[in-house]
C-alpha positions, 0 to 999 in steps of 0.5 A: 501901240498894242500888238494884236494877233489873228490866226486861222486854220485850214484843214484838208486831206489829199491824194496823187498819182505820179508818172515819170517827169523831169527831175525837180518838177511835180507831175500834176496828173492824178487825184489830189485833195486840197484846201482852197483859202482866201475867200472871205465870203466862203472861207476855207474849202476842202476839195478833191482835184483830178488832172487826167492825162487827156488834160481834163480837170475835175473837182469834187467837194464834200457832201452829205449825200451818198453820191459825190458827183464830180464837176468839170473845170477847164482843161489844165495846161502847163507853160514854162512849168506853170500849171493853170486851169479855171473854175468857170462857176466861181470865176477863179483862175488857178496857177501853180509853179511845178518846181516845188515839193507839193502841188499848190499855188494861187488863184484870182478873180476880178476882185479877189486873190487867194491860195490853194495847197495839196498833198498826196495820200495812199487812198483810192478815189472813185472818179465815177460820176457818182461815188460808189459804196466803196469810195474812201474820199470822205475820209480823205477830205475829213476835217482835222480837229484842233487839240491845242492851238498855240498863239505866237508872241508878237516880236519885240523888234516888230513892235518897236519898228511898228511892223505888221505882217502875215505868215501862212504855213502849210504842213502835214498832220501825222496819225497821232495829231502831231505837226510835221514838215511845215512849209512857209507859203507866205511870209511878209517879213523875216521877223514873223518866221520864228514866232509863227513856226514856234506856235505851229510846232507847239500846236496839235490835233486830235489823233486820226481814226479809222481810214484816216490813219492810213496817211498824214493829212495836210493843213494850213494856218495863217497868222496875221500880225496887227498893231492896235493904235492907242490914242 
């Protein structure tokens, strides 16, 4: 058997506003910039989500137009510290456990499963129906450009055990393009933790410029470990 590796990158920026909540739980209210991943037909999507105090939910996507309209989603709700809302256009049901360090979770349709991950920034986001000329959301959602993308080594003990797997790590990129604060979102086996983390931490992105330098930018990378059969 020959070891094969596949990895992909998910890049996005974000923002949030916080109010007082119980210790240890995220308050979702406010505007967030997120990456939605896991749909093979669409690929990674960078979006802004806003959870209003009246439980209304809005989504905005990057656009080349001068105006950036917000689209309404279903009202958000929390039950047993689980946030949920729905995008009727895509049929996605979103969920997020709030007892974690940043907002994110999973989504599903009748046939697909995926994930979403967000983080906060200092930028102001225009919540009007159309973006004003002073709106900085374009810099919030600006993509990260890879500079060095390291590939992990397939663990020897995983090869000997004919073990395949997957790891997804989300993290922040500082204004100088360095990876910070990695968080494992998915990990199929502990054998893949160290090589995935080593590859991530030796990777880097091009330095941020302009308004994008105001705060770190979030991103995610997935590593898929597969064994090729040789006959």
